[in-house]
C-alpha positions in Angstrom: 146.0 -37.4 -98.5 144.3 -39.1 -95.7 140.9 -39.0 -93.9 141.0 -37.9 -90.2 137.7 -38.0 -88.4 135.9 -37.0 -91.5 138.4 -34.3 -92.6 140.6 -34.4 -95.6 144.3 -34.1 -94.5 146.9 -33.1 -97.0 150.2 -34.6 -96.1 153.7 -35.1 -97.6 157.2 -35.7 -96.5 160.4 -34.5 -97.7 164.1 -34.9 -97.0 167.0 -32.4 -97.0 170.8 -32.9 -97.0 173.5 -30.4 -96.2 171.6 -28.3 -93.6 171.0 -29.0 -89.8 167.5 -29.4 -88.2 168.2 -26.2 -86.1 168.9 -24.3 -89.3 165.7 -25.6 -91.1 163.6 -24.9 -88.0 164.8 -21.2 -87.9 164.0 -20.7 -91.5 160.5 -22.2 -91.3 159.8 -20.2 -88.1 161.0 -17.0 -89.8 158.5 -17.6 -92.7 155.6 -17.7 -90.2 153.6 -20.3 -92.4 149.9 -20.6 -91.3 147.3 -23.2 -91.9 150.1 -25.7 -92.2 151.5 -28.0 -89.6 155.2 -28.7 -89.8 157.0 -31.8 -88.2 160.8 -31.9 -88.2 162.9 -34.7 -87.4 166.6 -36.1 -88.2 165.9 -39.6 -86.8 166.9 -41.2 -90.2 170.3 -39.3 -90.4 169.1 -36.5 -92.5 166.5 -33.8 -92.0 162.9 -34.8 -92.7 160.0 -32.4 -93.1 156.4 -33.4 -93.0 153.8 -30.8 -93.8 150.1 -31.4 -93.1 147.1 -29.1 -93.7 143.3 -29.2 -94.1 143.3 -26.5 -96.6 144.6 -27.5 -100.2 145.3 -24.1 -101.3 147.4 -23.2 -98.1 149.2 -26.7 -98.6 150.2 -26.2 -102.1 151.2 -22.6 -101.4 153.5 -23.5 -98.7 154.8 -26.6 -100.5 155.9 -24.5 -103.4 157.6 -21.9 -101.1 159.3 -24.8 -99.4 160.7 -26.3 -102.6 161.9 -22.9 -103.7 163.6 -22.1 -100.3 165.3 -25.5 -99.9 166.2 -26.7 -103.3 169.8 -26.0 -102.7 169.8 -28.5 -100.1 169.1 -31.5 -102.2 165.5 -31.5 -101.4 163.7 -34.7 -102.3 160.2 -35.7 -102.1 157.3 -36.0 -101.7 157.7 -39.2 -99.8 161.1 -40.4 -101.3 164.3 -41.3 -99.5 167.9 -41.0 -100.5 168.4 -44.9 -100.5 165.5 -45.2 -102.7 166.8 -42.7 -105.2 170.3 -43.9 -105.1 169.2 -47.4 -106.1 167.0 -46.2 -108.8 169.8 -44.0 -110.2 172.4 -46.9 -110.1 170.0 -49.2 -111.9 169.3 -46.5 -114.8 173.1 -45.8 -115.0 174.0 -49.6 -114.9 176.5 -49.0 -111.9 177.6 -51.6 -109.2 178.3 -50.3 -105.6 180.2 -52.0 -102.8 181.1 -50.9 -99.3 183.8 -51.4 -96.6 182.3 -50.3 -93.2 183.9 -50.1 -89.8 181.9 -47.8 -87.6 178.8 -48.0 -89.3 178.8 -51.9 -89.0 177.0 -52.6 -92.3 174.3 -49.9 -92.0 175.1 -48.5 -95.6 174.5 -51.9 -97.1 171.4 -52.5 -95.0 170.0 -49.2 -96.2 170.5 -50.2 -99.8 169.2 -53.6 -99.4 166.1 -52.4 -97.7 165.1 -50.9 -101.2 163.5 -53.0 -103.8 165.7 -54.4 -106.7 168.8 -53.6 -104.5 170.4 -57.0 -106.0 170.7 -55.2 -109.3 173.3 -52.8 -107.8 174.9 -53.9 -104.7 177.7 -56.1 -105.6 179.8 -56.8 -102.4 179.8 -55.4 -98.8 182.2 -55.9 -96.0 182.3 -55.1 -92.3 185.8 -54.4 -91.4 185.4 -53.5 -87.8 188.9 -54.5 -86.4 192.2 -53.3 -87.6 193.1 -56.9 -88.6 189.9 -57.0 -90.9 190.9 -53.8 -92.6 194.4 -55.2 -93.4 193.2 -58.6 -94.4 190.2 -57.8 -96.6 190.9 -54.2 -98.0 194.6 -54.0 -97.7 195.2 -51.1 -95.2 198.7 -50.9 -94.3 199.7 -51.5 -90.6 202.1 -48.5 -91.1 199.1 -46.4 -92.0 197.3 -47.5 -88.9 200.3 -46.9 -86.7 201.1 -43.4 -88.1 197.7 -41.9 -88.6 195.4 -44.0 -86.4 192.3 -46.0 -87.4 190.1 -43.0 -87.6 191.9 -40.8 -90.3 191.5 -39.6 -93.9 194.6 -41.8 -94.7 192.9 -45.1 -93.5 189.6 -44.2 -95.2 191.5 -43.5 -98.4 193.2 -47.0 -98.3 190.1 -48.6 -97.5 188.1 -47.3 -100.6 191.1 -47.9 -102.8 191.6 -51.6 -101.6 187.9 -52.0 -101.9 187.8 -50.9 -105.4 190.7 -53.4 -106.4 189.0 -56.2 -104.6 185.5 -55.8 -106.0 186.2 -53.8 -109.3 182.8 -52.1 -108.5 181.8 -48.8 -110.3 181.3 -47.1 -106.9 183.1 -47.9 -103.6 182.5 -46.5 -100.1 184.5 -46.7 -97.0 183.7 -45.5 -93.4 185.9 -45.2 -90.4 185.2 -43.0 -87.3 184.3 -42.8 -83.7 180.6 -43.2 -82.8 181.0 -43.2 -79.0 180.1 -43.1 -76.4 183.8 -43.1 -75.7 186.8 -42.2 -77.8 189.5 -44.2 -79.1 193.0 -44.7 -77.7 194.2 -41.7 -79.5 191.3 -39.5 -77.9 189.8 -38.7 -81.1 186.7 -36.7 -80.6 183.4 -38.7 -80.7 181.6 -37.9 -83.9 184.8 -37.7 -86.0 184.2 -39.6 -89.3 185.9 -40.0 -92.6 184.1 -41.3 -95.6 186.0 -42.6 -98.7 183.9 -42.4 -101.9 185.3 -43.6 -105.2 182.9 -43.0 -108.3 184.5 -44.7 -111.4 188.0 -43.0 -111.3 187.2 -40.2 -109.0 188.1 -40.5 -105.3 187.3 -38.2 -102.3 187.4 -38.4 -98.7 184.8 -36.6 -96.8 185.9 -35.2 -93.3 182.9 -35.1 -91.1 181.9 -34.3 -87.5 178.4 -35.4 -86.3 176.8 -34.9 -82.9 174.2 -37.0 -81.1 174.3 -40.6 -79.4 176.0 -43.5 -80.9 173.2 -44.6 -83.3 172.6 -41.1 -84.5 176.3 -40.7 -85.5 176.1 -44.0 -87.2 172.9 -42.9 -89.2 174.3 -39.6 -90.1 177.5 -41.3 -91.4 175.5 -43.8 -93.4 173.2 -41.3 -95.0 175.9 -38.8 -95.7 177.6 -41.4 -97.8 174.4 -42.3 -99.6 173.2 -38.8 -100.1 176.6 -37.6 -101.4 176.8 -40.3 -104.0 173.3 -39.7 -105.2 174.1 -36.0 -105.5 177.3 -36.7 -107.6 175.3 -39.1 -109.9 172.4 -36.7 -110.1 174.7 -33.7 -111.1 
């Protein structure tokens, strides 16, 4: 709630994961909500919704409808973020997290360390941008790089497995992909990203494709990793 030129303005922000900005806009427009202003953005890498109104009754009504409509898309809020909730969840569950990042260049660890008490959960973080770094630090095999290319499910898997052996963390993340603006030497489409996630003994590799400029693709990759882990721990 804020005061704007003598008027009381009710305002809250929410984040969604697993749905595009265009899809959210279409669903909101189809509802035809009145007396409430909607602001949509995906600048952080996930969809963010801000609702504002001078009318408390309309504000609460629309907020309730929004929560009901978007609950399946890991809706969080008001005024929460996935990095914040992930750090809080890791602290509660006494879990350590580590990352090995290529195309995100340390963005995942930066998002985590931007949250208070991150020192209680972030154990180690590596930027393994070059092939040599991937082989030296997280034990990616040269044969795997040659056979599948650096942007591949196989490399993401070896990265997260190697990181797990290196750090012995409860949760490990690896990221490899093409953020652009140009492709790699195998002409992998810009926006192709593979994210390795190991939670205790369970391993998965997400195959993703993001659109936008270089920074947008990096943000989407980082937030996808963070939101996915939060969802797994929450469930």
